[in-house]
C-alpha positions in Angstrom: -37.1 12.5 37.3 -34.5 9.8 37.7 -34.4 6.4 36.0 -36.0 4.6 39.0 -38.9 7.0 39.1 -39.3 6.8 35.4 -39.5 3.0 35.5 -42.0 3.0 38.3 -44.2 5.5 36.5 -44.0 3.3 33.5 -44.9 0.1 35.5 -47.9 2.0 37.0 -49.0 3.1 33.5 -48.8 -0.5 32.3 -50.9 -1.8 35.1 -53.5 0.9 34.7 -53.7 0.4 31.0 -54.1 -3.4 31.2 -56.0 -3.4 34.5 -54.5 -6.8 35.4 -51.0 -7.9 34.7 -48.9 -10.9 35.6 -45.3 -10.6 36.9 -44.2 -12.3 33.7 -45.8 -9.6 31.6 -44.1 -6.9 33.6 -40.8 -8.7 33.2 -41.4 -8.9 29.5 -42.0 -5.2 29.3 -38.8 -4.4 31.3 -36.4 -7.1 30.2 -33.3 -5.3 31.4 -34.6 -5.0 35.0 -33.9 -7.8 37.5 -36.8 -9.8 39.2 -35.8 -8.4 42.6 -35.9 -4.8 41.4 -39.4 -5.3 39.8 -40.7 -6.8 43.0 -39.3 -3.8 44.9 -41.0 -1.5 42.5 -44.3 -3.3 42.9 -44.0 -3.2 46.7 -43.3 0.6 46.7 -46.1 1.3 44.2 -48.5 -0.7 46.4 -47.4 1.1 49.5 -48.1 4.4 47.8 -51.5 3.0 46.7 -50.7 3.6 43.1 -51.4 -0.1 42.3 -52.4 -3.2 44.2 -50.1 -6.1 44.4 -51.7 -9.6 44.1 -50.2 -13.0 44.0 -48.2 -13.3 40.7 -48.7 -9.7 39.5 -50.7 -6.5 40.0 -54.0 -4.9 39.4 -55.0 -1.3 38.9 -56.7 0.5 41.9 -59.5 1.6 39.6 -60.3 -2.0 38.6 -60.5 -3.1 42.2 -62.7 -0.3 43.3 -65.0 -0.8 40.4 -65.6 -4.3 41.7 -65.8 -3.2 45.4 -62.3 -4.7 45.7 -61.2 -8.3 46.0 -61.8 -9.7 49.5 -58.6 -11.8 49.3 -56.6 -8.6 48.6 -58.4 -6.5 51.2 -57.9 -9.2 53.9 -54.1 -8.8 53.7 -54.1 -5.0 53.9 -54.0 -3.1 57.2 -54.3 -6.4 59.1 -53.4 -4.9 62.5 -55.9 -2.1 62.1 -58.7 -4.4 61.1 -58.0 -6.7 64.0 -58.2 -3.7 66.4 -61.5 -2.6 64.8 -62.9 -6.1 65.1 -62.0 -6.3 68.8 -63.7 -2.9 69.5 -66.8 -3.8 67.5 -67.6 -7.1 69.2 -67.8 -5.2 72.5 -71.0 -3.6 71.2 -72.8 -6.9 71.1 -75.1 -8.0 73.9 -77.0 -11.3 74.4 -80.4 -11.6 72.6 -79.6 -8.9 70.1 -80.9 -9.0 66.5 -77.8 -8.2 64.4 -76.9 -7.5 60.8 -73.4 -8.0 59.6 -72.3 -6.6 56.3 -69.8 -8.2 53.9 -66.1 -7.2 54.0 -62.7 -8.2 55.3 -63.1 -6.2 58.6 -66.5 -7.7 59.3 -65.1 -11.2 58.5 -62.4 -10.6 61.0 -65.0 -9.5 63.5 -67.1 -12.6 63.0 -64.1 -14.8 63.7 -64.0 -13.5 67.3 -67.7 -13.0 67.9 -68.7 -14.2 71.4 -70.8 -17.3 71.6 -73.9 -15.9 73.1 -77.6 -16.3 72.2 -78.6 -13.8 69.4 -80.0 -13.6 65.9 -77.5 -12.8 63.2 -78.2 -12.1 59.6 -75.4 -11.6 57.1 -75.1 -11.2 53.3 -71.5 -12.4 53.4 -70.3 -15.9 52.6 -66.9 -15.3 54.4 -68.7 -14.0 57.5 -71.1 -16.9 57.6 -68.1 -19.3 57.4 -66.5 -17.6 60.4 -69.7 -17.8 62.4 -69.7 -21.6 62.3 -68.0 -21.7 65.7 -71.1 -20.2 67.4 -73.4 -22.7 69.1 -75.9 -20.4 70.7 -76.6 -18.0 67.9 -79.1 -18.4 65.1 -77.3 -17.4 61.9 -79.3 -16.6 58.7 -77.7 -16.0 55.3 -79.6 -13.9 52.9 -80.4 -15.4 49.5 -79.5 -13.5 46.3 -76.8 -13.1 43.7 -73.2 -13.7 44.7 -70.4 -11.2 44.0 -67.4 -13.5 43.4 -64.9 -10.7 44.2 -66.3 -9.6 47.6 -68.0 -12.9 48.5 -71.1 -10.9 49.2 -74.7 -11.6 48.3 -77.0 -8.9 46.8 -80.0 -8.5 44.6 -83.8 -8.4 45.1 -84.0 -11.5 47.3 -81.3 -10.3 49.7 -82.9 -6.8 50.0 -86.4 -8.3 50.6 -85.0 -10.6 53.3 -83.3 -7.8 55.1 -86.4 -5.6 54.9 -88.4 -8.1 56.8 -86.2 -7.9 60.0 -85.9 -5.2 62.7 -82.3 -5.1 63.7 -81.0 -3.8 67.1 -77.6 -3.1 65.5 -76.1 -3.3 62.0 -72.3 -3.5 61.4 -71.7 -1.9 58.0 -68.4 -1.9 56.1 -67.3 1.2 54.1 -64.8 1.3 51.2 -64.1 5.0 51.6 -65.2 8.1 53.5 -65.0 11.8 52.4 -67.0 14.5 54.2 -68.7 15.8 51.0 -69.9 12.3 49.8 -70.1 10.3 53.0 -69.4 6.6 53.4 -69.2 4.9 50.0 -68.4 1.7 48.2 -67.7 0.7 44.6 -70.6 -1.7 44.0 -74.1 -0.5 43.4 -75.5 -3.9 44.3 -73.6 -4.1 47.6 -74.5 -0.5 48.3 -78.2 -1.3 48.0 -77.9 -4.0 50.6 -76.0 -1.7 53.0 -78.8 1.0 52.7 -81.5 -1.6 53.3 -79.8 -2.8 56.5 -79.3 0.8 57.7 -82.9 1.5 57.2 -84.0 -1.4 59.3 -81.6 -1.0 62.2 -82.0 0.9 65.5 -78.3 1.5 65.8 -75.9 1.7 62.8 -72.2 1.1 63.2 -69.7 1.8 60.5 -66.4 -0.2 60.5 -63.7 1.9 58.8 -60.0 1.8 58.9 -58.2 5.2 58.8 -56.5 4.6 55.5 -59.9 4.9 53.8 -60.6 8.5 55.0 -60.3 11.2 52.5 -61.0 8.9 49.5 -64.1 8.4 47.4 -65.9 5.5 45.8 -68.7 5.6 43.2 -71.8 5.0 45.4 -72.7 6.8 48.6 -74.1 4.5 51.3 -74.9 7.2 53.9 -73.7 10.5 55.3 -72.0 10.7 58.7 -75.0 12.1 60.5 -77.0 9.0 59.5 -74.9 6.6 61.6 -74.6 6.2 65.4 -71.1 5.0 65.8 -67.9 4.6 63.8 -65.4 2.0 64.9 -61.8 2.7 63.6 -58.2 2.2 64.5 -55.8 4.5 66.5 -54.7 6.5 63.4 -57.9 8.4 62.9 -57.3 12.0 61.7 -58.3 14.7 64.1 -60.4 16.4 61.4 -62.6 13.3 61.1 -62.8 12.9 64.9 -64.1 16.5 65.0 -66.7 15.8 62.3 -67.9 12.9 64.5 -68.2 15.1 67.5 -70.1 17.8 65.6 -72.6 15.2 64.3 -73.1 13.4 67.6 -71.5 10.2 66.3 -69.7 8.0 68.8 -66.1 7.2 67.7 -64.4 4.1 69.0 
């Protein structure tokens, strides 16, 4: 292993050990390395998904997944893919539908381009609700409950009870990861509980999932592939996953 690889491994180990480090702390640990080189190292490690770069430093991947990721961090990853997914997803909406929209960066993107038509929309997402302000014909309801400051989602007993009182025509559910043996999953037990309640109350369940999340796992299984009706993804979907969808009668957009 050459010097560059050794240094990057050491930076990765430092980030994983401390969970959250500033650029200054990394610089202090590697005083002989230039600022530009450290920034390049962080960029490469982020691209390889060894760490996650944030403004002014880096976080460990494990820390982010344990908190179901930071919405601000997710919103700048795979932007083109999420925009494409959002554009596909809104085409599934028809006038006078009763709709549930889950929290997440992709659903937030979707809400920003939602057509202004008469419908009933419930969401447990603060960021989604903010994007829905442009609608004049829809009735928008935000669940009560406990706020997750990382994901800007709302969970807890009140949110679950509110969702359980509604019969949804369609539910748009975000997934942190997918693996065939554990299904669609996320890193927050509280958020996962809300997803499961919405799925149980919806006639049609749609998973929004960018292709980079396939083959990975998170702590809490939301549902298996055969429990959903449609998966909306980008154009880089692996053929193996596409075949799984066909075998389970799941529409793939």
